[in-house]
C-alpha positions in Angstrom: -67.4 -64.3 -144.6 -67.3 -60.7 -145.6 -64.1 -58.9 -146.1 -63.8 -56.1 -143.3 -61.5 -54.0 -145.4 -64.0 -54.0 -148.4 -65.6 -50.7 -149.4 -67.9 -50.3 -152.2 -69.3 -47.1 -153.5 -72.9 -47.2 -154.5 -75.5 -44.7 -155.6 -78.7 -44.5 -153.1 -81.3 -41.9 -153.8 -79.1 -40.1 -156.2 -76.4 -39.9 -153.3 -73.0 -41.5 -153.3 -72.6 -43.5 -150.3 -69.6 -45.8 -149.3 -70.9 -49.4 -148.2 -68.9 -51.3 -145.9 -70.4 -54.7 -146.0 -68.9 -56.0 -142.5 -72.1 -56.9 -141.0 -74.0 -59.9 -142.5 -77.3 -58.8 -143.8 -76.8 -55.1 -143.5 -74.1 -54.2 -145.9 -75.1 -57.2 -148.1 -78.6 -56.0 -148.3 -77.5 -52.6 -149.5 -75.1 -54.2 -152.2 -77.7 -56.9 -153.4 -81.1 -55.2 -153.0 -80.2 -51.3 -153.0 -81.8 -51.3 -149.5 -81.6 -52.6 -146.2 -84.6 -54.0 -143.9 -86.8 -54.3 -147.0 -90.0 -55.2 -145.0 -89.9 -52.4 -142.7 -88.6 -50.1 -145.7 -92.0 -51.1 -147.5 -94.1 -50.0 -144.6 -92.3 -46.6 -144.5 -92.9 -46.2 -148.2 -96.6 -47.1 -147.9 -97.3 -44.7 -145.2 -95.3 -41.5 -145.8 -96.5 -39.0 -148.3 -95.2 -35.5 -149.5 -95.4 -33.0 -146.9 -95.5 -35.4 -143.9 -93.1 -35.2 -140.9 -90.9 -38.2 -139.8 -88.7 -38.6 -136.8 -85.9 -41.4 -136.8 -85.0 -42.0 -133.4 -81.7 -43.8 -133.1 -81.1 -43.3 -136.8 -77.8 -45.2 -136.8 -76.5 -44.9 -140.4 -79.6 -43.0 -141.6 -81.4 -45.3 -143.7 -84.8 -44.6 -142.8 -83.9 -40.7 -142.7 -82.7 -41.0 -146.6 -85.9 -43.1 -147.5 -88.2 -40.7 -145.4 -86.5 -37.5 -147.1 -87.2 -38.8 -150.5 -90.8 -39.4 -149.7 -91.7 -36.3 -147.7 -90.0 -34.1 -150.2 -89.2 -30.5 -149.9 -92.5 -29.6 -148.1 -92.0 -32.3 -145.4 -89.7 -32.5 -142.4 -87.4 -35.2 -141.5 -85.5 -35.2 -138.0 -82.9 -37.7 -137.0 -80.7 -38.3 -134.2 
């Protein structure tokens, strides 16, 4: 059982984020793997390139927004909502 009051700071993509691992699988994945949804994340990493555009519909906490922003770089565009 995860402690709902637990908050851990972690660096993701050179950004400090606070992880609250209150949902099994989600917070645990960020803490143990450094990412969440590893299979889907691998697909995004394989497809996106520098200069591409990416729309994250229903971005929740913005995981794919962070991943995409690193991949498309300053020449690319990321829109999330």
